[in-house]
C-alpha positions in Angstrom: -60.4 -12.9 -56.6 -63.4 -11.3 -55.0 -62.8 -11.8 -51.3 -66.3 -10.7 -50.4 -67.9 -13.6 -52.3 -69.1 -16.2 -49.8 -67.4 -19.6 -49.6 -69.0 -22.9 -48.6 -67.1 -26.1 -47.8 -69.1 -29.3 -48.5 -68.0 -32.8 -47.4 -69.2 -36.0 -49.1 -69.8 -33.8 -52.2 -69.3 -36.1 -55.1 -72.8 -37.6 -55.4 -76.3 -37.7 -54.0 -77.2 -35.1 -51.4 -73.7 -33.6 -51.4 -73.7 -33.0 -55.2 -77.1 -31.3 -54.9 -75.9 -29.1 -52.1 -72.9 -28.0 -54.2 -75.3 -27.2 -57.1 -77.6 -25.2 -54.8 -74.9 -23.0 -53.3 -73.3 -22.5 -56.7 -76.6 -21.1 -58.1 -76.4 -18.5 -55.3 -72.9 -17.6 -56.5 -71.1 -19.1 -53.6 -67.6 -20.3 -54.2 -67.4 -24.0 -53.4 -64.8 -26.3 -51.8 -66.0 -29.8 -52.5 -64.4 -32.8 -50.9 -64.9 -36.6 -50.9 -62.8 -39.7 -51.5 -63.7 -40.0 -55.2 -64.4 -36.4 -56.2 -63.0 -35.3 -59.6 -61.7 -31.9 -60.6 -64.2 -29.3 -61.8 -64.1 -27.1 -64.9 -65.7 -24.3 -62.9 -63.0 -22.0 -61.5 -65.2 -21.2 -58.6 -65.3 -24.9 -57.4 -62.2 -26.3 -55.7 -62.4 -30.1 -55.5 -60.2 -31.9 -53.0 -60.1 -35.7 -52.8 -59.3 -37.5 -49.6 -60.6 -39.3 -46.5 -62.3 -36.7 -44.4 -61.9 -38.9 -41.3 -58.2 -38.3 -41.5 -57.0 -35.2 -39.7 -54.3 -34.7 -42.3 -57.0 -34.5 -45.0 -59.0 -32.1 -42.9 -56.0 -29.8 -42.5 -55.3 -29.9 -46.2 -58.9 -29.1 -47.1 -58.9 -26.1 -44.8 -55.5 -24.8 -45.9 -56.3 -25.1 -49.6 -59.7 -23.4 -49.0 -58.0 -20.4 -47.4 -55.2 -20.3 -49.9 -57.6 -20.3 -52.9 -60.6 -18.3 -51.6 -59.4 -16.5 -48.4 -62.3 -17.5 -46.2 -64.9 -20.1 -45.1 -68.4 -18.8 -44.5 -70.3 -22.1 -44.3 -69.3 -25.7 -43.6 -71.7 -28.4 -44.6 -70.9 -31.7 -42.9 -72.6 -34.1 -45.4 -70.2 -37.0 -45.5 -71.7 -40.1 -43.9 -71.7 -43.9 -43.9 -74.6 -46.2 -43.1 -74.1 -50.0 -42.5 -77.4 -51.7 -41.7 -76.9 -55.0 -39.8 -78.3 -56.5 -36.6 -76.3 -55.1 -33.8 -74.5 -58.4 -32.9 -73.4 -58.9 -36.5 -71.4 -55.7 -36.8 -67.7 -56.3 -37.2 -64.8 -54.2 -35.9 -64.4 -53.0 -39.5 -68.0 -51.9 -39.7 -67.6 -49.9 -36.5 -64.3 -48.4 -37.5 -65.7 -47.4 -40.9 -68.8 -45.6 -39.6 -66.9 -43.9 -36.7 -64.2 -42.7 -39.1 -66.5 -40.9 -41.5 -69.5 -40.0 -39.3 -67.6 -38.9 -36.1 -64.0 -38.3 -37.0 -65.0 -36.7 -40.3 -67.3 -34.3 -38.4 -64.9 -33.6 -35.6 -61.7 -32.7 -37.4 -63.1 -30.5 -40.2 -65.6 -28.8 -37.8 -62.9 -27.9 -35.3 -60.6 -26.5 -38.0 -63.3 -24.6 -39.8 -64.7 -23.0 -36.7 -61.1 -21.8 -35.8 -61.1 -20.0 -39.1 -64.6 -18.6 -38.6 -63.6 -17.2 -35.2 -61.0 -15.1 -36.9 -63.8 -13.2 -38.7 -66.4 -13.6 -35.9 -68.7 -15.0 -38.5 -69.7 -18.4 -39.9 -72.2 -21.2 -40.0 -71.8 -25.0 -39.6 -74.7 -27.2 -40.7 -74.5 -31.0 -40.5 -76.6 -33.6 -42.3 -77.6 -36.0 -39.5 -80.7 -38.2 -39.0 -83.7 -38.5 -36.6 -83.1 -42.1 -35.9 -81.6 -41.3 -32.5 -85.1 -40.1 -31.4 -87.4 -42.3 -33.5 -86.3 -45.9 -33.8 -88.1 -47.9 -36.5 -88.9 -51.6 -36.1 -86.9 -53.7 -38.7 -84.4 -50.9 -39.4 -81.0 -51.7 -38.2 -79.8 -48.3 -37.0 -77.6 -48.6 -33.9 -74.4 -47.2 -35.5 -76.4 -44.5 -37.2 -78.1 -43.5 -34.0 -74.8 -43.6 -32.1 -73.0 -41.4 -34.6 -75.7 -39.1 -36.2 -77.4 -38.8 -32.8 -74.1 -37.8 -31.3 -73.7 -35.0 -33.9 -77.2 -33.8 -33.1 -76.1 -33.4 -29.5 -72.8 -31.8 -30.5 -74.7 -29.4 -32.7 -76.6 -28.0 -29.7 -73.5 -27.8 -27.5 -71.5 -26.0 -30.2 -74.3 -23.6 -30.9 -74.3 -22.5 -27.3 -70.5 -22.4 -27.0 -70.2 -20.1 -30.1 -73.4 -18.2 -29.9 -71.7 -15.0 -28.8 -68.7 -15.5 -31.2 -70.6 -15.0 -34.4 -70.7 -18.7 -35.4 -74.0 -20.5 -35.8 -74.3 -24.3 -35.7 -77.4 -26.3 -37.0 -78.3 -29.7 -38.4 -80.7 -31.1 -41.0 -82.0 -34.5 -40.1 -83.2 -36.3 -43.3 -85.7 -39.2 -43.6 -85.7 -41.6 -46.5 -84.2 -39.7 -49.5 -83.8 -40.9 -53.1 -80.0 -41.2 -53.4 -77.6 -43.8 -54.8 -77.4 -45.3 -51.2 -80.8 -46.9 -51.9 -81.3 -49.4 -54.7 -84.3 -48.4 -57.0 -86.1 -51.6 -56.1 -86.6 -50.5 -52.5 -87.7 -46.9 -53.3 -91.4 -47.8 -53.2 -91.1 -49.5 -49.8 -89.0 -46.7 -48.3 -91.4 -44.1 -49.6 -94.3 -45.9 -48.0 -92.6 -45.8 -44.7 -92.7 -42.0 -44.7 -96.0 -40.6 -43.4 -96.3 -38.4 -46.5 -96.1 -41.6 -48.6 -93.1 -40.8 -50.8 -89.4 -40.6 -50.8 -87.7 -37.2 -50.2 -85.5 -35.8 -52.9 -82.0 -34.5 -52.6 -83.3 -31.0 -53.4 -85.4 -31.1 -50.2 -82.2 -31.4 -48.1 -80.3 -28.8 -50.1 -83.2 -26.3 -49.7 -83.4 -26.9 -46.0 -79.6 -26.2 -45.7 -80.0 -23.0 -47.8 -82.8 -21.9 -45.5 -80.8 -22.4 -42.4 -77.8 -20.6 -44.0 -80.0 -17.6 -44.7 -81.6 -17.4 -41.2 -79.2 -15.5 -39.0 -81.3 -15.9 -35.8 -81.4 -19.7 -35.9 -78.8 -21.7 -34.1 -78.8 -25.0 -32.3 -81.7 -26.2 -34.5 -82.2 -29.8 -35.7 -84.4 -29.4 -38.7 -86.2 -32.6 -39.5 -86.7 -33.1 -43.3 -88.2 -36.5 -43.1 -91.7 -36.6 -44.5 -93.2 -36.6 -40.9 -91.2 -39.6 -39.6 -90.0 -37.8 -36.5 -93.5 -36.8 -35.7 -94.9 -40.3 -35.5 -96.5 -43.2 -37.4 
């Protein structure tokens, strides 16, 4: 095993943005730890796939332990796992709330805490989370309270962690996507979603992956919330 080869851990890695992030880092010769509830084993010996609920701390511990046992290090953590449930606020159920908090908040908290503890040992590392700009720019007709509560919370935590670990060699950033062409959105709504972006089209999963690669390659950037949203956060 080449212990100098960089290692990235990606949550929510089985489809959509997560799968594209895995592909993008692999093309740069990173070794990959990919996790999601439904992920299947890979034929690539440089990709370790671990299935499980990332909101469960036991899963997070297992992911970190197997990452270190297999590759010996974690250079970058990409918190991509996320759940969106769009309903009027008063129609959300306890189950809706629990599901979103489990993945979006607990899934961020547990794996980030454990990954940073490993990064501190080497005084080097990068955490980048896929969030949203809905906490700053609410859109009429878009039911987004749980998204704003959770993804907006991670944006705030990103800044706090960036300052806490700035002198410890660990950078913390976020990418805030707009409307992106993923399996989350049915094809019949793509045109309407694209029209809602000031640039007039949907973003692609590659747009998010490339933004994450940029942040990963920029050692003087920390505490940044990079909006990749076709201009949504700038105005309408």
